[in-house]
C-alpha positions in Angstrom: 241.1 89.2 213.4 244.1 91.4 212.9 241.9 94.3 211.7 239.9 94.1 215.0 243.1 94.1 217.1 244.4 97.1 215.2 241.1 99.0 215.7 241.1 98.1 219.4 244.7 99.4 219.8 243.9 102.6 217.9 240.9 103.2 220.1 242.9 102.6 223.2 245.6 105.0 222.1 243.0 107.6 221.1 241.3 107.3 224.4 244.6 107.7 226.3 245.4 110.7 224.2 242.0 112.3 224.8 242.3 111.6 228.6 245.8 113.1 228.6 244.6 116.2 226.7 241.7 116.7 229.1 243.9 116.4 232.2 246.8 118.5 231.0 245.3 121.8 230.0 248.2 124.0 231.1 250.3 125.9 228.7 254.0 125.7 227.9 256.2 128.5 226.5 258.4 127.3 223.7 261.4 129.6 222.9 263.1 129.5 219.5 265.4 131.8 217.6 262.7 134.0 216.1 260.5 134.4 219.2 258.3 132.4 221.5 255.0 130.5 221.2 252.6 129.4 223.9 250.9 126.0 223.4 249.0 123.5 225.5 251.1 120.7 227.0 249.1 118.0 225.1 249.9 119.7 221.7 253.6 119.9 222.5 253.7 116.2 223.6 251.7 115.0 220.5 253.9 117.2 218.2 257.0 115.7 219.8 255.7 112.1 219.3 254.8 112.8 215.7 258.2 114.4 215.0 259.9 111.3 216.6 257.8 109.0 214.4 258.7 110.9 211.3 262.4 111.1 212.1 262.5 107.4 213.0 260.7 106.4 209.8 263.1 108.5 207.8 266.1 106.9 209.5 264.7 103.4 208.8 264.0 104.3 205.1 267.5 105.6 204.6 269.0 102.5 206.2 266.9 100.2 203.9 268.0 102.0 200.8 271.4 100.3 201.0 269.8 96.9 201.5 267.5 97.5 198.5 270.6 98.3 196.4 272.4 95.2 197.5 269.3 93.1 196.9 269.0 94.4 193.4 272.7 93.8 192.7 272.5 90.2 194.0 269.4 89.5 192.0 271.2 90.6 188.9 274.1 88.4 189.8 271.8 85.4 190.3 270.2 86.1 186.9 273.6 86.1 185.2 274.7 82.9 187.0 271.4 81.1 186.1 271.9 82.2 182.4 275.5 80.8 182.4 274.3 77.6 184.1 271.6 77.1 181.5 274.0 77.7 178.6 276.4 75.1 180.1 273.6 72.6 180.4 272.9 72.9 176.6 276.5 72.0 175.7 276.9 68.4 174.5 278.9 66.0 176.8 282.1 64.6 175.2 283.4 61.2 176.0 287.0 60.9 177.0 287.3 57.3 175.7 
């Protein structure tokens, strides 16, 4: 079911992008330090969206690196605590009487 929903969403986005490209056939001049380039509006918008997705994914990946490190550190701490607990369970109990 999830695969069907994903395909439907993909087709809807693809259709909207195709309609946008068909309607907006004008060109845009992009000025940068080394010169200029003329591209269709749809290419500029799609390139901007792709660049935003890449930058967002990179930011999320960088923020999760710290969480991965902390998770690994806590798992090691749990392993050491469990090992200590198991070694304490093996010790015989002494009566105080």
